[in-house]
C-alpha positions as a Markdown table, in Angstrom:
| # | Residue | x | y | z |
|---|---|---|---|---|
| 1 | Unk | -93.1 | -62.4 | 70.8 |
| 2 | Unk | -91.1 | -60.9 | 67.9 |
| 3 | Unk | -90.8 | -64.3 | 66.2 |
| 4 | Unk | -94.6 | -65.0 | 66.6 |
| 5 | Unk | -95.5 | -61.6 | 65.1 |
| 6 | Unk | -93.2 | -62.1 | 62.2 |
| 7 | Unk | -94.5 | -65.6 | 61.6 |
| 8 | Unk | -98.1 | -64.3 | 61.5 |
| 9 | Unk | -97.2 | -61.3 | 59.3 |
| 10 | Unk | -95.3 | -63.7 | 56.9 |
| 11 | Unk | -98.4 | -66.0 | 56.7 |
| 12 | Unk | -100.7 | -63.1 | 55.9 |
| 13 | Unk | -98.4 | -61.6 | 53.3 |
| 14 | Unk | -98.2 | -64.9 | 51.6 |
| 15 | Unk | -102.0 | -65.1 | 51.4 |
| 16 | Unk | -102.7 | -61.5 | 50.3 |
| 17 | Unk | -101.0 | -58.8 | 48.2 |
| 18 | Unk | -102.1 | -55.8 | 50.3 |
| 19 | Unk | -100.3 | -53.2 | 52.4 |
| 20 | Unk | -102.8 | -51.3 | 54.7 |
| 21 | Unk | -102.4 | -47.7 | 55.8 |
| 22 | Unk | -105.0 | -47.8 | 58.5 |
| 23 | Unk | -105.9 | -50.4 | 61.2 |
| 24 | Unk | -109.5 | -50.3 | 62.6 |
| 25 | Unk | -110.6 | -52.2 | 65.7 |
| 26 | Unk | -114.3 | -52.7 | 65.8 |
| 27 | Unk | -115.9 | -53.0 | 69.2 |
| 28 | Unk | -119.2 | -54.5 | 70.4 |
| 29 | Unk | -122.0 | -54.1 | 67.8 |
| 30 | Unk | -119.8 | -52.1 | 65.5 |
| 31 | Unk | -118.9 | -54.8 | 63.0 |
| 32 | Unk | -121.2 | -53.3 | 60.3 |
| 33 | Unk | -118.5 | -50.8 | 59.5 |
| 34 | Unk | -117.1 | -53.4 | 57.1 |
| 35 | Unk | -120.1 | -52.7 | 54.8 |
| 36 | Unk | -118.3 | -49.4 | 53.9 |
| 37 | Unk | -115.2 | -51.3 | 52.9 |
| 38 | Unk | -114.6 | -52.5 | 49.3 |
| 39 | Unk | -113.4 | -55.9 | 50.5 |
| 40 | Unk | -110.5 | -57.6 | 48.8 |
| 41 | Unk | -109.6 | -60.2 | 51.4 |
| 42 | Unk | -111.1 | -61.7 | 54.6 |
| 43 | Unk | -109.1 | -64.0 | 56.9 |
| 44 | Unk | -111.0 | -65.6 | 59.8 |
| 45 | Unk | -109.0 | -65.5 | 63.0 |
| 46 | Unk | -109.0 | -69.3 | 63.4 |
| 47 | Unk | -107.0 | -69.6 | 60.1 |
| 48 | Unk | -104.3 | -67.1 | 61.2 |
| 49 | Unk | -101.3 | -68.6 | 63.1 |
| 50 | Unk | -100.9 | -67.3 | 66.7 |
| 51 | Unk | -104.1 | -65.4 | 66.6 |
| 52 | Unk | -106.5 | -65.7 | 69.6 |
| 53 | Unk | -110.2 | -66.4 | 68.9 |
| 54 | Unk | -112.9 | -63.9 | 70.0 |
| 55 | Unk | -115.5 | -65.4 | 72.3 |
| 56 | Unk | -117.7 | -62.4 | 72.8 |
| 57 | Unk | -121.2 | -62.0 | 71.3 |
| 58 | Unk | -121.1 | -59.2 | 68.7 |
| 59 | Unk | -117.5 | -59.9 | 67.7 |
| 60 | Unk | -117.4 | -61.9 | 64.4 |
| 61 | Unk | -113.7 | -62.8 | 64.4 |
| 62 | Unk | -112.0 | -61.9 | 61.1 |
| 63 | Unk | -109.4 | -59.6 | 59.6 |
| 64 | Unk | -111.0 | -57.7 | 56.7 |
| 65 | Unk | -108.7 | -56.1 | 54.1 |
| 66 | Unk | -110.0 | -53.5 | 51.6 |
| 67 | Unk | -110.3 | -49.9 | 50.6 |
| 68 | Unk | -112.4 | -46.9 | 51.7 |
| 69 | Unk | -112.3 | -44.0 | 49.3 |
| 70 | Unk | -109.0 | -45.4 | 47.9 |
| 71 | Unk | -107.4 | -45.7 | 51.3 |
| 72 | Unk | -106.2 | -49.2 | 52.3 |
| 73 | Unk | -107.5 | -50.5 | 55.6 |
| 74 | Unk | -107.4 | -53.6 | 57.7 |
| 75 | Unk | -110.3 | -54.0 | 60.1 |
| 76 | Unk | -110.6 | -56.3 | 63.0 |
| 77 | Unk | -114.2 | -57.7 | 63.2 |
| 78 | Unk | -114.0 | -58.5 | 66.9 |
| 79 | Unk | -111.3 | -57.8 | 69.5 |
| 80 | Unk | -109.8 | -59.8 | 72.4 |
| 81 | Unk | -110.3 | -58.9 | 76.0 |
| 82 | Unk | -108.3 | -59.6 | 79.1 |
| 83 | Unk | -111.4 | -60.9 | 80.8 |
| 84 | Unk | -111.7 | -63.7 | 78.3 |
| 85 | Unk | -108.6 | -65.3 | 79.9 |
| 86 | Unk | -106.1 | -64.1 | 77.4 |
| 87 | Unk | -102.8 | -62.5 | 78.5 |
| 88 | Unk | -102.3 | -58.8 | 77.7 |
| 89 | Unk | -99.7 | -59.8 | 75.1 |
| 90 | Unk | -102.4 | -62.0 | 73.4 |
| 91 | Unk | -105.0 | -59.2 | 73.6 |
| 92 | Unk | -102.6 | -56.8 | 71.9 |
| 93 | Unk | -101.0 | -59.2 | 69.5 |
| 94 | Unk | -103.1 | -58.1 | 66.5 |
| 95 | Unk | -102.0 | -54.5 | 66.9 |
| 96 | Unk | -98.4 | -55.6 | 66.6 |
| 97 | Unk | -99.3 | -57.7 | 63.5 |
| 98 | Unk | -101.1 | -54.8 | 61.9 |
| 99 | Unk | -98.1 | -52.5 | 62.4 |
| 100 | Unk | -95.8 | -54.9 | 60.6 |
| 101 | Unk | -98.4 | -55.4 | 57.8 |
| 102 | Unk | -97.9 | -51.7 | 57.2 |
| 103 | Unk | -100.4 | -49.5 | 59.1 |
| 104 | Unk | -99.3 | -46.1 | 60.3 |
| 105 | Unk | -102.6 | -45.1 | 62.0 |
| 106 | Unk | -104.9 | -47.1 | 64.3 |
| 107 | Unk | -108.6 | -46.3 | 65.0 |
| 108 | Unk | -110.1 | -48.0 | 68.0 |
| 109 | Unk | -113.8 | -48.1 | 68.8 |
| 110 | Unk | -115.7 | -49.5 | 71.8 |
| 111 | Unk | -119.0 | -49.6 | 73.6 |
| 112 | Unk | -118.8 | -48.0 | 77.1 |
| 113 | Unk | -120.8 | -46.9 | 80.1 |
| 114 | Unk | -121.2 | -43.2 | 80.6 |
| 115 | Unk | -120.8 | -41.2 | 83.8 |
| 116 | Unk | -120.7 | -37.7 | 82.4 |
| 117 | Unk | -124.2 | -36.3 | 82.9 |
| 118 | Unk | -124.0 | -34.5 | 79.5 |
| 119 | Unk | -124.0 | -38.0 | 77.8 |
| 120 | Unk | -126.9 | -40.2 | 77.0 |
| 121 | Unk | -127.3 | -43.6 | 75.5 |
| 122 | Unk | -126.1 | -43.4 | 71.9 |
| 123 | Unk | -123.7 | -40.5 | 72.5 |
| 124 | Unk | -120.5 | -40.7 | 70.5 |
| 125 | Unk | -117.4 | -39.8 | 72.6 |
| 126 | Unk | -114.0 | -39.0 | 71.1 |
| 127 | Unk | -111.4 | -40.3 | 73.6 |
| 128 | Unk | -108.9 | -37.6 | 74.5 |
| 129 | Unk | -107.2 | -39.5 | 77.2 |
| 130 | Unk | -107.5 | -42.6 | 79.4 |
| 131 | Unk | -107.0 | -43.9 | 82.9 |
| 132 | Unk | -105.6 | -47.4 | 83.1 |
| 133 | Unk | -107.1 | -49.4 | 86.0 |
| 134 | Unk | -106.5 | -52.8 | 84.5 |
| 135 | Unk | -104.6 | -55.3 | 86.7 |
| 136 | Unk | -102.0 | -56.2 | 84.1 |
| 137 | Unk | -99.9 | -54.2 | 81.7 |
| 138 | Unk | -99.2 | -55.2 | 78.1 |
| 139 | Unk | -95.6 | -54.0 | 78.3 |
| 140 | Unk | -94.7 | -55.8 | 81.6 |
| 141 | Unk | -91.7 | -58.1 | 81.2 |
| 142 | Unk | -88.5 | -57.8 | 79.2 |
| 143 | Unk | -88.7 | -55.1 | 76.5 |
| 144 | Unk | -87.9 | -55.9 | 72.9 |
| 145 | Unk | -86.3 | -52.8 | 71.4 |
| 146 | Unk | -87.4 | -53.9 | 68.0 |
| 147 | Unk | -90.9 | -53.0 | 68.9 |
| 148 | Unk | -90.2 | -49.8 | 70.8 |
| 149 | Unk | -88.6 | -48.3 | 73.9 |
| 150 | Unk | -88.7 | -49.6 | 77.5 |
| 151 | Unk | -90.5 | -46.5 | 78.8 |
| 152 | Unk | -93.2 | -45.1 | 76.6 |
| 153 | Unk | -94.4 | -41.5 | 76.7 |
| 154 | Unk | -98.1 | -41.6 | 77.3 |
| 155 | Unk | -98.7 | -37.9 | 77.7 |
| 156 | Unk | -100.7 | -37.8 | 74.5 |
| 157 | Unk | -101.8 | -41.4 | 73.7 |
| 158 | Unk | -104.5 | -40.1 | 71.3 |
| 159 | Unk | -103.6 | -38.1 | 68.2 |
| 160 | Unk | -104.4 | -34.4 | 68.7 |
| 161 | Unk | -104.5 | -34.0 | 65.0 |
| 162 | Unk | -106.9 | -36.8 | 64.4 |
| 163 | Unk | -109.1 | -35.6 | 67.2 |
| 164 | Unk | -109.3 | -32.1 | 65.7 |
| 165 | Unk | -110.0 | -33.5 | 62.3 |
| 166 | Unk | -112.8 | -35.8 | 63.6 |
| 167 | Unk | -114.4 | -32.8 | 65.4 |
| 168 | Unk | -114.4 | -30.8 | 62.1 |
| 169 | Unk | -115.9 | -33.7 | 60.2 |
| 170 | Unk | -118.6 | -34.2 | 62.9 |
| 171 | Unk | -119.5 | -30.5 | 62.8 |
| 172 | Unk | -119.7 | -30.5 | 59.0 |
| 173 | Unk | -121.9 | -33.6 | 58.9 |
| 174 | Unk | -124.1 | -32.5 | 61.8 |
| 175 | Unk | -123.0 | -35.4 | 64.0 |
| 176 | Unk | -123.2 | -34.7 | 67.7 |
| 177 | Unk | -119.9 | -35.7 | 69.4 |
| 178 | Unk | -118.4 | -35.2 | 72.8 |
| 179 | Unk | -114.8 | -35.7 | 74.0 |
| 180 | Unk | -113.9 | -37.4 | 77.2 |
| 181 | Unk | -111.6 | -39.5 | 79.3 |
| 182 | Unk | -112.0 | -43.3 | 79.1 |
| 183 | Unk | -111.5 | -45.4 | 82.2 |
| 184 | Unk | -110.3 | -49.0 | 81.6 |
| 185 | Unk | -111.4 | -51.8 | 83.9 |
| 186 | Unk | -110.9 | -55.5 | 83.6 |
| 187 | Unk | -114.5 | -56.7 | 83.5 |
| 188 | Unk | -116.4 | -58.9 | 82.6 |
| 189 | Unk | -119.0 | -57.7 | 85.1 |
| 190 | Unk | -120.7 | -54.4 | 84.5 |
| 191 | Unk | -119.8 | -51.8 | 87.1 |
| 192 | Unk | -121.6 | -51.4 | 90.4 |
| 193 | Unk | -123.2 | -48.0 | 91.2 |
| 194 | Unk | -120.3 | -47.3 | 93.6 |
| 195 | Unk | -117.7 | -48.2 | 90.9 |
| 196 | Unk | -119.4 | -45.8 | 88.5 |
| 197 | Unk | -119.2 | -43.1 | 91.2 |
| 198 | Unk | -115.5 | -43.9 | 91.6 |
| 199 | Unk | -114.9 | -43.5 | 87.9 |
| 200 | Unk | -116.6 | -40.1 | 87.9 |
| 201 | Unk | -114.7 | -38.9 | 91.0 |
| 202 | Unk | -111.4 | -39.9 | 89.4 |
| 203 | Unk | -112.1 | -37.6 | 86.5 |
| 204 | Unk | -113.2 | -40.0 | 83.7 |
| 205 | Unk | -116.3 | -39.6 | 81.6 |
| 206 | Unk | -116.9 | -43.2 | 80.4 |
| 207 | Unk | -115.8 | -46.7 | 81.4 |
| 208 | Unk | -115.2 | -49.9 | 79.5 |
| 209 | Unk | -113.2 | -53.2 | 79.3 |
| 210 | Unk | -111.0 | -52.7 | 76.3 |
| 211 | Unk | -109.0 | -50.2 | 74.2 |
| 212 | Unk | -106.4 | -49.2 | 76.8 |
| 213 | Unk | -104.0 | -52.1 | 76.3 |
| 214 | Unk | -104.3 | -51.7 | 72.5 |
| 215 | Unk | -103.5 | -48.0 | 72.6 |
| 216 | Unk | -100.5 | -48.6 | 74.9 |
| 217 | Unk | -99.1 | -51.1 | 72.5 |
| 218 | Unk | -99.9 | -48.8 | 69.5 |
| 219 | Unk | -98.0 | -46.0 | 71.2 |
| 220 | Unk | -95.1 | -48.4 | 72.0 |
| 221 | Unk | -94.7 | -48.8 | 68.3 |
| 222 | Unk | -95.3 | -45.1 | 67.5 |
| 223 | Unk | -98.6 | -45.6 | 65.7 |
| 224 | Unk | -100.8 | -42.5 | 65.5 |
| 225 | Unk | -104.0 | -43.5 | 67.4 |
| 226 | Unk | -107.6 | -42.4 | 67.5 |
| 227 | Unk | -110.2 | -43.7 | 69.9 |
| 228 | Unk | -114.0 | -43.4 | 70.0 |
| 229 | Unk | -116.7 | -44.8 | 72.3 |
| 230 | Unk | -120.4 | -45.3 | 71.8 |
| 231 | Unk | -122.2 | -44.8 | 75.2 |
| 232 | Unk | -124.4 | -47.9 | 75.5 |
| 233 | Unk | -125.6 | -47.4 | 79.2 |
| 234 | Unk | -125.5 | -44.7 | 81.8 |
| 235 | Unk | -124.0 | -45.2 | 85.3 |
| 236 | Unk | -127.0 | -44.2 | 87.3 |
| 237 | Unk | -129.2 | -46.2 | 89.7 |
| 238 | Unk | -132.0 | -46.6 | 87.2 |
| 239 | Unk | -129.9 | -47.8 | 84.3 |
| 240 | Unk | -127.6 | -50.3 | 86.0 |
| 241 | Unk | -130.5 | -52.3 | 87.4 |
| 242 | Unk | -131.5 | -53.5 | 83.9 |
| 243 | Unk | -128.3 | -53.4 | 81.8 |
| 244 | Unk | -127.4 | -56.5 | 79.8 |
| 245 | Unk | -125.0 | -57.3 | 77.0 |
| 246 | Unk | -128.0 | -57.5 | 74.5 |
| 247 | Unk | -128.9 | -54.0 | 75.5 |
| 248 | Unk | -125.3 | -52.8 | 74.9 |
| 249 | Unk | -125.3 | -54.4 | 71.4 |
| 250 | Unk | -128.7 | -52.8 | 70.6 |
| 251 | Unk | -127.6 | -49.3 | 71.7 |
| 252 | Unk | -124.3 | -49.7 | 69.7 |
| 253 | Unk | -126.2 | -50.7 | 66.7 |
| 254 | Unk | -128.5 | -47.7 | 66.9 |
| 255 | Unk | -125.6 | -45.3 | 67.0 |
| 256 | Unk | -123.5 | -47.2 | 64.5 |
| 257 | Unk | -124.6 | -45.3 | 61.3 |
| 258 | Unk | -123.2 | -42.0 | 62.7 |
| 259 | Unk | -120.0 | -43.5 | 63.9 |
| 260 | Unk | -119.5 | -45.3 | 60.6 |
| 261 | Unk | -119.9 | -42.1 | 58.7 |
| 262 | Unk | -117.4 | -40.3 | 61.0 |
| 263 | Unk | -114.7 | -43.0 | 60.8 |
| 264 | Unk | -115.1 | -43.3 | 57.1 |
| 265 | Unk | -114.6 | -39.6 | 56.5 |
| 266 | Unk | -111.7 | -39.5 | 58.9 |
| 267 | Unk | -110.0 | -42.2 | 56.8 |
| 268 | Unk | -110.9 | -40.7 | 53.4 |
| 269 | Unk | -109.8 | -37.2 | 54.3 |
| 270 | Unk | -106.4 | -38.3 | 55.6 |
C-alpha cells in the first residue's frame, strides 16, 4: 500500500505544481461545489495510477485542484464505495494520497437517510460521531507505521473545533443545520423499514453507505476531519415505498446551495 500511494503521489506531483491544504470528498449530487473553486488542474481518475473508477450515477470521477478564497483545496468529484466491489483499502486509497499531497484537513460530504424526526428531506446534518456497521474495516491486516498507529483513537473522529466553527457560520448565514450521529451500512440496497428502526434504536440520526471508512483512515493519519450529510429521504413507511437514487440526487441538488456556502466559508475562514 505504501508503495502504491507514493507512486500515485509522485505521478500527480509530476503533473501539477500544487500543494493542497484541504481535501474535500463530494458525495451524491454534490459535485457542483467545484463551481466555487478557481480551478487550476483537473485529473480524471482513469488517468491516475492505482486509482479506482467511480461507477455511481452522480459521481463524475476526477480530482480537482484549485483555490477557494486563497485556500488551496483538492476535491474528489465522486467517491468509491465498498458496495461497488472495491476493497476497503481501495475505497480509502484517495484519502491516503491526499494526505501525502499535503492536506491537513479533510471535509467529507454525503447523502443519507434520516431517522431523527426533527429532520426533513433537505436538512443539513453536521456529523458529530458515527457507528460503524460495515462488514469490513479499512485498517484490517498488517499495520504500516508510516501511515499511523496500529490502534487508532476514535473517541473524537470529527473535529470539535471544525464543528463549532461550522455552527457559527451557519447561524451567521441563516442556514439551518442539525448535528447528529451517522450510521454506516454497506449498501447498495436502501434500508428496510425495520433496518431504519434498528438504526434509530441504536442511537443514530441518519444512515448511509460511505464516509465511515474514509474518516477512519483520515484519523489513522491524524487528519483533522469534518463530516456533513444532506438528508435525501426519511426512514418512515411512506417515504421508503417510493425512494430511488434519482430522488436522492434531486434532493441533494436542492439542498446543495446551502451546503456549498457552508463548506466554502468553513474553508475560507480557517
